[in-house]
FILO-142378 format. One record per residue: residue number from 0; x, y, z of N, C-alpha, C, O, CB in turn. Coordinates in pm, whole numbers, plus 50000, padded with zeros to 5 digits. Atoms other than C-alpha are relative to their C-alpha. Glycine has a CB too. Example, Ala and Ser with C-alpha at 12.3 -4.5 7.8 and 13.67 -1.06 7.14 Angstrom:
2
(0,(50089,49881,50000),(51230,49550,50780),(50090,50120,50000),(50194,50118,50066),(49901,50003,50125))
(1,(49918,49881,49994),(51367,49894,50714),(49923,50109,50073),(49974,50220,50090),(50041,50046,49858))
//
This chain:
66
(0,(49969,49890,50089),(72724,09815,57041),(49871,50077,49974),(49769,50018,49941),(50065,49950,49867))
(1,(50121,49920,50022),(72479,10104,57008),(49952,49993,49856),(50032,49984,49762),(50025,50145,50039))
(2,(50060,49999,50133),(72238,10102,56714),(49989,50142,49948),(50047,50234,50005),(49863,49932,50003))
(3,(50013,49869,50065),(72139,10393,56489),(49938,50106,50090),(49988,50217,50099),(49918,49987,49876))
(4,(50068,49903,49914),(71899,10562,56732),(50087,50040,50119),(50086,50156,50160),(49867,49943,50049))
(5,(49913,49968,49886),(72148,10539,57018),(50113,50094,49958),(50149,50184,50033),(50059,49871,50059))
(6,(49893,49911,50048),(72424,10700,56807),(49949,50142,49980),(50020,50238,50010),(50059,49946,49868))
(7,(50058,49866,50018),(72194,10990,56719),(49983,50067,50135),(50013,50185,50150),(49863,49992,49926))
(8,(50017,49944,49866),(72113,11039,57087),(50134,50040,50060),(50145,50147,50122),(49929,49899,50092))
(9,(49866,49969,49948),(72482,11027,57182),(50055,50125,49932),(50111,50212,49999),(50096,49881,49980))
(10,(49952,49883,50075),(72570,11278,56907),(49928,50126,50046),(49992,50230,50063),(49979,49979,49850))
(11,(50077,49886,49952),(72292,11511,57021),(50047,50042,50139),(50059,50162,50166),(49849,49967,50002))
(12,(49952,49968,49865),(72412,11490,57383),(50137,50067,49994),(50162,50161,50070),(50007,49873,50085))
(13,(49868,49939,50013),(72770,11572,57276),(49988,50143,49951),(50057,50232,50002),(50089,49918,49904))
(14,(50019,49864,50052),(72654,11875,57076),(49945,50091,50109),(49987,50206,50121),(49905,49999,49877))
(15,(50057,49918,49894),(72448,11999,57369),(50101,50028,50111),(50104,50138,50165),(49877,49932,50059))
(16,(49904,49982,49892),(72727,11947,57622),(50117,50089,49960),(50158,50175,50038),(50052,49865,50045))
(17,(49877,49931,50038),(73020,12086,57426),(49977,50118,49906),(50065,50204,49895),(50093,49904,49936))
(18,(50025,49892,50093),(72862,12319,57171),(50071,49976,49868),(50162,49893,49858),(50044,50133,50060))
(19,(49946,50018,50134),(72946,12350,56803),(50146,50037,49986),(50217,49976,49906),(49922,50078,49904))
(20,(49862,49954,50015),(73277,12532,56850),(50100,49908,50070),(50215,49899,50028),(50014,50141,50055))
(21,(49908,50085,49923),(73427,12287,57100),(50017,49861,49938),(50115,49793,49967),(49950,49986,50142))
(22,(49994,50135,50055),(73357,11970,56901),(50125,49976,49915),(50189,49873,49932),(49876,49972,49916))
(23,(49876,50025,50075),(73645,12014,56650),(50123,49987,50090),(50211,49905,50065),(50023,50111,49899))
(24,(49889,50009,49906),(73886,12074,56939),(49998,49866,50074),(50102,49804,50095),(49995,50117,50102))
(25,(50015,50128,49931),(73750,11769,57119),(50043,49885,49909),(50115,49795,49952),(49853,49980,50044))
(26,(49963,50106,50094),(73787,11550,56809),(50150,50001,49972),(50212,49896,49956),(49923,50016,49868))
(27,(49855,49990,50022),(74140,11681,56752),(50075,49937,50117),(50172,49864,50097),(50043,50149,49981))
(28,(49937,50058,49882),(74234,11588,57108),(49985,49848,50005),(50079,49777,50039),(49940,50060,50126))
(29,(50022,50145,50002),(74079,11242,57075),(50088,49936,49893),(50146,49830,49916),(49851,49967,49974))
(30,(49916,50053,50108),(74260,11189,56744),(50146,49994,50040),(50215,49897,50010),(49984,50084,49876))
(31,(49861,49997,49954),(74592,11290,56898),(50024,49890,50103),(50128,49824,50101),(50036,50138,50060))
(32,(49987,50105,49900),(74534,11056,57190),(50006,49861,49938),(50087,49778,49979),(49886,50007,50098))
(33,(50000,50130,50069),(74454,10763,56961),(50130,49980,49924),(50187,49871,49925),(49879,49989,49904))
(34,(49874,50009,50075),(74758,10840,56744),(50117,49972,50093),(50202,49888,50063),(50025,50131,49922))
(35,(49893,50024,49903),(74988,10857,57049),(49994,49857,50055),(50097,49792,50072),(49990,50101,50116))
(36,(50016,50137,49951),(74844,10529,57179),(50051,49900,49897),(50123,49806,49932),(49852,49972,50033))
(37,(49956,50093,50105),(74901,10355,56845),(50151,50006,49981),(50214,49902,49957),(49930,50031,49868))
(38,(49854,49989,50011),(75258,10491,56825),(50069,49924,50112),(50167,49853,50089),(50043,50149,50002))
(39,(49942,50070,49885),(75333,10359,57174),(49983,49849,49985),(50074,49772,50016),(49936,50048,50131))
(40,(50026,50142,50021),(75173,10023,57090),(50096,49942,49896),(50152,49834,49916),(49854,49977,49955))
(41,(49908,50046,50105),(75382,09992,56772),(50143,49994,50051),(50219,49904,50015),(49991,50091,49877))
(42,(49866,49997,49944),(75697,10086,56963),(50024,49879,50090),(50130,49815,50083),(50023,50130,50077))
(43,(49988,50116,49911),(75637,09818,57226),(50006,49871,49918),(50085,49782,49948),(49882,49995,50101))
(44,(50001,50119,50086),(75559,09561,56956),(50135,49983,49932),(50187,49871,49923),(49888,50010,49894))
(45,(49870,50006,50066),(75883,09648,56774),(50108,49957,50100),(50194,49875,50067),(50036,50138,49939))
(46,(49902,50038,49897),(76084,09622,57099),(49990,49851,50033),(50092,49784,50050),(49979,50083,50127))
(47,(50018,50142,49969),(75935,09279,57172),(50053,49915,49886),(50120,49814,49910),(49851,49969,50026))
(48,(49952,50077,50115),(76006,09156,56819),(50152,50003,49992),(50214,49902,49960),(49939,50054,49870))
(49,(49854,49989,50002),(76364,09284,56839),(50061,49913,50110),(50166,49853,50090),(50044,50147,50018))
(50,(49950,50080,49889),(76410,09111,57175),(49991,49850,49975),(50065,49772,50035),(49925,50034,50125))
(51,(50017,50142,50028),(76293,08778,57034),(50093,49949,49891),(50107,49828,49872),(49857,49973,49961))
(52,(49907,50043,50105),(76544,08775,56748),(50124,49939,50065),(50171,49990,50167),(50039,50119,49908))
(53,(49879,50059,49941),(76841,08547,56814),(50120,50093,49982),(50138,50155,49878),(50030,49863,49936))
(54,(49882,49914,50003),(77157,08733,56896),(50115,49922,49938),(50129,49802,49963),(50037,50050,50143))
(55,(49886,50071,50059),(77470,08649,56694),(50102,49965,50108),(50132,50045,50197),(50067,50086,49889))
(56,(49902,50048,49902),(77721,08445,56891),(50138,50014,49938),(50162,49968,49827),(49971,49852,50042))
(57,(49863,49983,50049),(78086,08539,56853),(50072,49866,50010),(50068,49801,50115),(50076,50111,50080))
(58,(49927,50126,50000),(78295,08240,56756),(50137,50022,50062),(50205,50120,50033),(50013,49942,49856))
(59,(49867,49991,49938),(78604,08178,56964),(50086,49889,49942),(50043,49775,49928),(49992,49988,50156))
(60,(49906,50096,50057),(78903,08006,56816),(50099,49964,50109),(50164,50050,50167),(50073,50056,49873))
(61,(49904,50046,49899),(79108,07797,57053),(50114,49929,49929),(50094,49852,49835),(49931,49906,50105))
(62,(49883,50068,50056),(79456,07685,56972),(50039,49887,50093),(50039,49903,50215),(50120,50100,49980))
(63,(49964,50113,49913),(79563,07346,57096),(50133,50029,50071),(50227,50079,50010),(50010,49869,49918))
(64,(49876,49980,49924),(79825,07363,57368),(50081,49870,49999),(50026,49761,50007),(49970,50046,50147))
(65,(49913,50117,50009),(80122,07132,57349),(50065,49974,50134),(50143,49880,50148),(50108,50020,49892))
//
């Protein structure tokens, strides 16, 4: 994990590469991507949990034959 000096260098490189006006758009896109990923992850988790629940079994009544 980068330390303090590395984060400053990374931030400076991002500002130089994208400029001040593009950074909010870039962050918005990254935020949307993370949000979409988390939504998909939660959906898959919910589907798996639903699939693991026991299904109700219909009871059948049989009448004795004579």
